[in-house]
C-alpha positions in Angstrom: -51.4 -12.1 -209.2 -54.2 -14.5 -208.6 -53.0 -15.8 -205.3 -52.2 -12.5 -203.7 -48.6 -13.5 -203.0 -45.8 -11.7 -204.8 -42.6 -13.6 -205.6 -39.4 -12.5 -204.0 -37.5 -13.0 -207.2 -38.1 -10.1 -209.6 -38.8 -11.1 -213.2 -36.3 -10.0 -215.7 -33.1 -10.8 -213.8 -30.4 -11.4 -216.4 -27.1 -13.3 -216.5 -24.2 -10.9 -216.9 -22.0 -13.4 -218.7 -22.7 -13.1 -222.4 -23.4 -16.3 -224.4 -24.4 -18.4 -221.4 -28.1 -18.3 -221.9 -30.1 -21.3 -223.1 -32.2 -20.5 -226.1 -35.8 -21.6 -225.4 -38.9 -21.9 -227.5 -42.0 -19.9 -226.5 -44.5 -21.7 -228.6 -47.5 -22.3 -226.3 -48.2 -25.6 -228.1 -44.9 -26.9 -226.7 -45.4 -25.5 -223.1 -44.2 -28.1 -220.6 -42.5 -28.2 -217.2 -39.2 -28.7 -219.1 -39.7 -25.8 -221.4 -40.6 -23.6 -218.4 -37.3 -24.6 -216.8 -35.4 -23.8 -220.0 -37.1 -20.4 -220.2 -36.2 -19.4 -216.7 -32.6 -20.7 -217.1 -32.3 -18.6 -220.3 -34.0 -15.4 -219.2 -33.3 -15.3 -215.4 -30.3 -17.7 -214.9 -29.2 -16.0 -211.6 -32.7 -16.2 -210.0 -32.8 -18.6 -207.1 -34.7 -21.8 -207.8 -33.9 -23.7 -204.6 -33.1 -21.9 -201.3 -31.9 -23.3 -198.0 -30.0 -22.1 -195.0 -26.8 -23.6 -196.4 -26.9 -22.3 -200.0 -29.1 -21.4 -203.0 -29.2 -23.1 -206.4 -30.1 -20.7 -209.2 -32.0 -21.7 -212.4 -28.7 -21.9 -214.4 -27.3 -24.5 -212.0 -30.6 -26.4 -211.7 -30.9 -26.6 -215.5 -27.3 -27.9 -215.8 -28.0 -30.5 -213.2 -31.1 -31.7 -215.0 -29.1 -31.9 -218.3 -26.4 -34.0 -216.7 -28.9 -36.3 -215.1 -30.8 -36.7 -218.4 -27.5 -37.8 -220.0 -26.9 -40.3 -217.3 -30.4 -41.7 -217.4 -30.2 -42.1 -221.2 -26.9 -43.9 -220.8 -28.6 -46.3 -218.4 -31.1 -47.1 -221.2 -34.1 -45.1 -220.0 -36.4 -44.5 -223.0 -39.3 -42.2 -224.0 -42.6 -43.5 -222.7 -41.1 -45.5 -219.8 -42.3 -45.3 -216.2 -39.4 -45.1 -213.8 -39.6 -45.3 -210.0 -37.9 -42.7 -207.8 -36.8 -43.6 -204.3 -34.8 -40.6 -203.1 -35.7 -38.5 -200.1 -33.1 -35.8 -200.7 -35.4 -33.0 -202.2 -33.0 -31.3 -204.7 -31.9 -34.7 -206.0 -35.5 -36.0 -206.2 -36.5 -32.9 -208.2 -33.6 -33.2 -210.6 -34.3 -36.8 -211.4 -38.0 -36.1 -211.9 -37.2 -33.2 -214.3 -34.6 -35.2 -216.2 -37.0 -38.1 -216.7 -39.6 -35.5 -217.9 -37.1 -34.1 -220.4 -36.5 -37.6 -221.8 -40.3 -38.2 -222.2 -40.3 -40.7 -219.4 -42.7 -40.6 -216.4 -41.6 -40.8 -212.8 -43.4 -42.5 -210.0 -42.5 -41.8 -206.4 -41.8 -45.0 -204.4 -41.4 -43.2 -201.1 -38.6 -44.2 -198.7 -41.0 -43.9 -195.8 -43.3 -46.7 -197.2 -42.6 -50.3 -196.4 -40.9 -52.3 -199.2 -44.2 -54.2 -199.9 -46.1 -51.0 -200.5 -43.4 -49.8 -202.9 -43.4 -53.1 -204.7 -47.1 -53.1 -205.1 -47.2 -49.6 -206.5 -44.3 -50.3 -208.9 -46.2 -53.3 -210.2 -49.4 -51.4 -210.7 -47.8 -48.6 -212.7 -45.5 -51.0 -214.7 -42.0 -49.6 -213.7 -39.0 -51.4 -215.2 -36.4 -49.4 -213.3 -36.1 -47.5 -210.1 -33.6 -44.7 -209.3 -32.8 -45.3 -205.7 -30.4 -43.8 -203.2 -28.0 -46.2 -201.4 -29.8 -46.0 -198.1 -33.3 -46.5 -199.5 -33.4 -50.3 -198.9 -34.4 -51.1 -202.5 -33.0 -54.6 -203.3 -35.7 -56.5 -205.2 -38.2 -55.7 -207.9 -37.5 -53.4 -210.9 -33.9 -52.9 -212.1 -32.1 -50.5 -209.7 -30.2 -47.5 -210.9 -27.9 -46.4 -208.1 -28.1 -42.7 -207.3 -24.8 -41.1 -206.5 -25.3 -37.7 -204.9 -21.7 -36.7 -205.8 -22.8 -36.4 -209.5 -24.9 -33.3 -208.8 -22.2 -30.7 -208.1 -20.3 -31.9 -211.2 -23.3 -31.6 -213.4 -24.1 -28.2 -212.0 -20.7 -26.8 -213.1 -21.2 -27.9 -216.8 -21.8 -25.4 -219.5 -25.3 -24.6 -221.0 -26.9 -27.2 -223.3 -30.5 -27.5 -224.3 -32.7 -30.3 -222.9 -34.8 -32.6 -225.1 -38.3 -31.4 -225.9 -40.9 -33.8 -224.5 -44.5 -34.2 -225.8 -46.8 -31.8 -223.9 -49.4 -34.5 -223.7 -46.9 -37.1 -222.6 -47.1 -38.6 -219.1 -45.1 -36.6 -216.5 -45.9 -38.5 -213.3 -48.6 -40.6 -211.6 -50.1 -39.3 -208.3 -52.3 -41.3 -206.0 -55.3 -40.6 -203.9 -55.2 -41.3 -200.1 -56.8 -44.8 -200.5 -58.8 -44.4 -197.2 -61.8 -46.2 -198.8 -59.8 -49.0 -200.4 -56.8 -49.3 -202.7 -55.5 -45.9 -203.8 -56.6 -44.6 -207.2 -53.8 -43.7 -209.5 -53.9 -40.4 -211.4 -51.9 -39.9 -214.6 -50.6 -36.3 -214.9 -49.4 -35.0 -218.2 -47.0 -32.2 -218.8 -49.7 -29.9 -220.2 -52.1 -30.6 -217.4 -49.6 -29.8 -214.7 -48.7 -26.5 -216.4 -52.4 -25.6 -216.5 -52.9 -26.5 -212.9 -49.8 -24.4 -211.9 -51.6 -21.2 -213.1 -53.9 -21.5 -210.1 -51.1 -22.2 -207.6 -49.7 -19.7 -205.1 -46.5 -18.1 -206.3 -43.6 -16.7 -204.4 -41.0 -18.3 -202.1 -42.8 -21.3 -200.6 -41.7 -23.6 -197.8 -43.6 -26.9 -197.5 -43.4 -28.7 -194.2 -43.7 -32.2 -195.7 -41.2 -34.1 -197.8 -41.2 -34.0 -201.6 -42.0 -37.7 -201.5 -45.5 -36.7 -200.7 -47.3 -36.0 -203.9 -48.9 -32.7 -202.8 -45.4 -31.3 -202.0 -43.9 -32.6 -205.3 -46.8 -30.9 -207.1 -45.8 -27.6 -205.3 -42.2 -28.0 -206.3 -43.2 -28.6 -210.0 -45.6 -25.6 -209.8 -42.6 -23.5 -208.6 -40.6 -24.6 -211.6 -43.4 -23.6 -213.9 -43.8 -20.2 -212.3 -40.1 -19.5 -212.0 -40.3 -18.9 -208.2 -38.2 -20.3 -205.4 -38.5 -23.6 -203.4 -37.4 -23.3 -199.8 -36.0 -26.4 -198.2 -36.9 -27.4 -194.7 -34.1 -26.8 -192.1 -33.4 -28.0 -188.6 -34.3 -24.7 -187.0 -37.9 -23.6 -186.0 -40.1 -22.7 -189.0 -40.6 -19.1 -187.9 -36.8 -18.6 -187.8 -36.4 -20.2 -191.3 -39.1 -17.8 -192.6 -37.3 -14.8 -191.2 -33.9 -15.9 -192.4 -34.9 -16.9 -196.0 -37.7 -14.4 -196.7 -40.4 -17.0 -197.0 -43.7 -15.8 -198.6 -45.8 -18.8 -197.8 -45.6 -21.9 -195.5 -47.7 -24.8 -196.9 -48.7 -27.6 -194.5 -51.4 -30.1 -193.6 -53.9 -29.6 -190.7 -51.9 -31.8 -188.3 -48.7 -29.8 -189.0 -50.6 -26.6 -188.4 -51.7 -27.9 -185.0 -48.0 -28.6 -184.2 -47.2 -25.0 -185.1 -49.7 -23.8 -182.5 -48.3 -26.1 -179.9 -44.7 -24.8 -180.5 -45.6 -21.1 -181.0 -44.8 -20.2 -177.4 -41.2 -21.3 -177.8 -40.7 -20.9 -181.6 -42.4 -17.5 -182.0 -44.8 -16.2 -184.7 -44.1 -16.1 -188.4 -42.7 -12.7 -189.6 -45.5 -10.5 -190.9 -44.8 -11.0 -194.6 -45.1 -14.8 -194.3 -48.6 -16.4 -194.7 -49.6 -19.9 -193.7 -51.6 -22.1 -196.1 -53.3 -25.1 -194.7 -54.9 -28.0 -196.6 -55.8 -31.6 -196.1 -59.2 -31.4 -194.5 -61.7 -28.9 -193.2 -60.1 -26.2 -191.2 -62.7 -25.0 -188.6 -63.2 -21.3 -187.7 -61.9 -21.8 -184.1 -58.8 -23.6 -185.5 -58.2 -20.7 -188.0 -58.6 -18.2 -185.2 -55.9 -20.0 -183.2 -53.5 -19.9 -186.1 -54.0 -16.2 -186.6 -53.7 -15.5 -182.9 -50.6 -17.6 -182.3 -48.8 -18.4 -185.6 -49.3 -16.1 -188.6 -50.9 -12.8 -189.5 -52.5 -14.3 -192.6 -53.9 -17.8 -192.7 -55.1 -19.4 -195.9 -57.3 -22.5 -196.5 -57.2 -24.3 -199.9 -59.7 -26.8 -201.3 -58.0 -29.0 -203.9 -58.2 -32.4 -205.4 -55.3 -34.6 -206.6 -57.2 -35.0 -209.9 -57.2 -31.3 -210.8 -55.2 -29.2 -208.3 -56.5 -26.1 -206.6 -60.3 -25.4 -206.8 -60.8 -22.6 -204.3 -58.7 -20.7 -201.7 -59.3 -18.1 -199.1 -56.8 -15.9 -197.2 -58.0 -14.5 -193.9 -56.6 -11.7 -191.7 -57.8 -10.9 -188.2 -59.8 -13.2 -186.0 -63.0 -11.2 -186.6 -62.9 -12.1 -190.3 -62.6 -15.8 -190.0 -65.2 -18.0 -191.7 -65.8 -21.7 -192.3 -65.5 -21.3 -196.1 -62.8 -22.4 -198.6 -63.2 -19.2 -200.6 -64.7 -18.7 -204.0 -63.7 -21.0 -206.9 -60.8 -19.8 -209.0 -61.5 -18.0 -212.3 -61.9 -20.6 -215.0 -62.9 -23.4 -212.6 -66.6 -24.5 -212.8 -68.1 -25.8 -209.6 -71.7 -27.1 -209.2 -73.5 -28.6 -206.2 -75.8 -31.4 -207.2 -78.3 -33.7 -205.5 -78.5 -37.5 -205.7 -80.4 -37.1 -209.0 -77.4 -35.3 -210.6 -79.2 -32.0 -210.9 -78.0 -28.7 -209.3 -79.6 -28.1 -205.9 -81.3 -24.8 -205.0 -79.2 -21.9 -204.0 -77.6 -22.5 -200.6 -78.5 -26.2 -200.6 -76.1 -29.0 -199.7 -75.1 -31.7 -202.1 -72.1 -33.4 -203.8 -69.6 -31.1 -205.5 -68.6 -31.6 -209.1 -65.8 -29.7 -210.9 -64.4 -28.8 -214.3 -61.0 -27.2 -214.2 -58.1 -26.5 -216.6 -55.5 -29.3 -216.3 -58.0 -31.8 -214.7 -57.5 -35.5 -215.2 -59.9 -37.3 -217.4 -59.7 -40.7 -215.7 -57.6 -43.0 -213.4 -54.9 -45.5 -214.4 -56.5 -48.8 -215.4 -59.6 -48.4 -213.2 -62.7 -48.2 -215.3 -65.1 -48.8 -212.4 -63.6 -45.7 -210.6 -63.8 -43.7 -213.8 -67.5 -44.5 -214.1 -68.1 -43.3 -210.5 -66.0 -40.1 -210.5 -65.8 -38.9 -214.1 -69.3 -38.1 -215.6 -70.1 -36.0 -218.6 -66.9 -34.0 -218.3 -67.3 -33.4 -214.6 -65.1 -34.7 -211.8 -67.3 -36.0 -208.9 -64.9 -36.8 -206.1 -67.5 -37.5 -203.4 -67.2 -34.3 -201.3 -70.3 -32.6 -199.8 -70.5 -28.8 -200.1 -72.7 -25.8 -200.3 -72.4 -22.2 -201.5 -72.7 -19.1 -199.2 -74.9 -16.3 -200.6 -71.7 -14.5 -201.8 -70.4 -17.6 -203.7 -67.9 -19.1 -201.3 -67.6 -22.8 -200.9 -68.4 -24.5 -197.6 -67.0 -28.1 -197.5 -69.1 -30.5 -195.3 -67.0 -33.6 -195.7 -67.1 -36.8 -197.6 -70.3 -38.3 -198.8 -68.9 -41.7 -197.8 -68.4 -40.5 -194.3 -72.0 -39.5 -193.6 -73.5 -41.6 -190.9 -77.0 -43.0 -190.8 -78.5 -43.4 -187.3 -81.8 -45.1 -188.1 -83.1 -42.6 -190.6 -81.1 -39.6 -189.3 -78.2 -38.5 -191.6 -75.3 -37.1 -189.6 -72.1 -35.6 -191.2 -68.9 -36.0 -189.2 -68.3 -32.2 -189.4 -71.6 -31.6 -187.4 -70.1 -33.5 -184.5 -66.7 -32.0 -184.9 -68.0 -28.4 -184.9 -70.0 -29.1 -181.7 -67.2 -30.6 -179.8 -64.3 -28.4 -180.9 -65.8 -25.5 -179.1 -65.2 -27.3 -175.7 -62.2 -25.5 -174.0 -60.5 -28.8 -173.1 -60.5 -30.2 -176.6 -57.4 -29.7 -178.9 -58.6 -31.7 -181.9 -61.6 -33.9 -182.8 -62.6 -36.4 -185.5 -66.0 -38.1 -185.8 -66.6 -41.5 -187.3 -69.2 -44.3 -187.4 -69.4 -47.8 -185.9 -71.6 -50.4 -187.6 -74.7 -51.6 -185.7 -77.2 -54.3 -186.6 -79.8 -52.5 -184.6 -79.1 -48.8 -185.3 -77.5 -48.9 -188.7 -74.5 -46.8 -187.7 -73.5 -45.3 -184.3 -72.0 -41.8 -184.4 -68.8 -41.6 -182.4 -65.9 -39.2 -181.9 -62.3 -39.2 -180.9 -60.7 -36.2 -179.2 -57.3 -35.0 -178.2 -57.2 -32.9 -175.1 -55.4 -29.7 -174.5 -52.2 -30.3 -172.6 -52.9 -30.5 -168.9 -56.7 -30.7 -169.4 -58.8 -33.4 -167.8 -62.2 -34.4 -169.2 -64.1 -37.7 -169.2 -66.3 -39.2 -171.9 -69.5 -38.6 -169.8 -68.9 -34.8 -169.8 -68.0 -34.7 -173.5 -71.1 -36.7 -174.5 -73.3 -34.4 -172.4 -71.7 -31.3 -173.9 -72.3 -32.6 -177.4 -75.9 -33.6 -176.6 -76.7 -30.1 -175.4 -75.6 -28.8 -178.8 -76.9 -31.6 -181.1 -79.7 -33.5 -179.3 -80.4 -36.9 -181.0 -77.6 -36.2 -183.5 -74.9 -36.2 -180.8 -72.2 -39.0 -180.7 -73.1 -42.0 -178.6 -69.5 -42.5 -177.7 -66.6 -40.0 -177.3 -63.1 -41.6 -177.0 -60.1 -39.7 -175.6 -56.9 -40.5 -177.5 -53.3 -39.3 -177.1 -53.2 -38.3 -180.8 -55.5 -38.7 -183.7 -54.1 -41.2 -186.2 -53.4 -39.9 -189.7 -52.9 -41.4 -193.1 -49.7 -41.1 -195.1 -51.3 -38.1 -196.8 -51.8 -36.4 -193.5 -55.5 -36.8 -193.2 -57.3 -38.2 -190.1 -57.6 -41.9 -190.5 -61.3 -42.5 -189.6 -61.0 -46.2 -190.4 -58.2 -46.6 -187.8 -60.3 -44.8 -185.2 -63.2 -47.2 -185.8 -60.8 -50.1 -185.4 -59.5 -48.6 -182.1 -63.0 -48.1 -180.8 -64.1 -51.6 -181.7 -60.9 -53.0 -180.1 -61.4 -51.2 -176.8 -65.1 -52.2 -176.7 -64.2 -55.9 -176.8 
């Protein structure tokens, strides 16, 4: 398997009760998330689809729940081509509603319960939702027509007999994901059924536990990938992650950098992952020292993935042993074309740094109603997302950060990652993020914010001196000690917020 992770569920498991299989089409021209669910329910009905400490839901029951939900949504008037909001934080219920809408040919849009009502209303308006399926405690009271979600329906639907789902258009809209929006209003990414199936072929397979909620688009993507692959989704529990991994036979824990840091902090009390379980970290650059910490304290195998919301996974590396740790994101997946280009749009010489551009199966071809963003990021069949990168001699990608984040101190160009690499080797520093402050005289002033290791003491003067010894004129002019680095809703460091904090404390 491409990912190196073997699923716990063996292919070919069969239902012993004759006549209870759903007949499914295998025509690749009709390959959708829904047809994949039908196929697994028919061929491997007893295989676990959703696993938790309380109980498991097999593909037969998941399929029956989706059939029942699709009937209910149809009775509520939901139509093919409609865009429906989903405000449900219960993960099995959220997944069932999303799959039922997909079967009806309607697209779902997550209006997350953790977002303020105004944010949800703005997103619903932008995507044109007429209805929202919402749980009673979600707080949805105004805006699109509300369809009240009753969790008591699920067990009843799950006990119903087998019936086929409708067959949606493979090129119909499945969902709409969004970018982080750290440089302005978030860009909206239409995802069709066919594109998500193609992306899923590059995803890790096996029994996967995600540490974030399904209401985050990168987790929902992982859930849908699991449905496509016929592998198991593991639900988060209330016990430490390492114990969940041991109890449920988890192959892979997927998380963001900030969550991985929390795993390090809790490793002394929670323990290491069992040897079969790997850790996959995404969200921003994972430095070599950080990866070494994870291998030493959390998991025997630590992976780093480079992906974009517009196209899914681009490259991935799995590292074992602290002596083998690198700064790379691994080689691009087979079938994914990656080039590093200069400001003139031409490929740079081997080993040179430039902007990354990508062509990948299942890649989006544009944003929703945003022609100016389309012109900036989709050029001649390439996705140019604004990341800086280079190739190592053996073809692995090294990500250097966002082109938008590069600072200009007079005529000196400084990438945030340069500062972060210099400071993160200081023994008192737990985490670091670099950012720029505007200056009429200097153009931009390089700065950094750091979290200290518990119990460590260190002042700004010492940290600036340490960075200057490593970087000279490129060192940060200010180093700010914070209790915790602020992060966006997507789990990335919020550099804009750091700049606001720095400006506020300077006044």
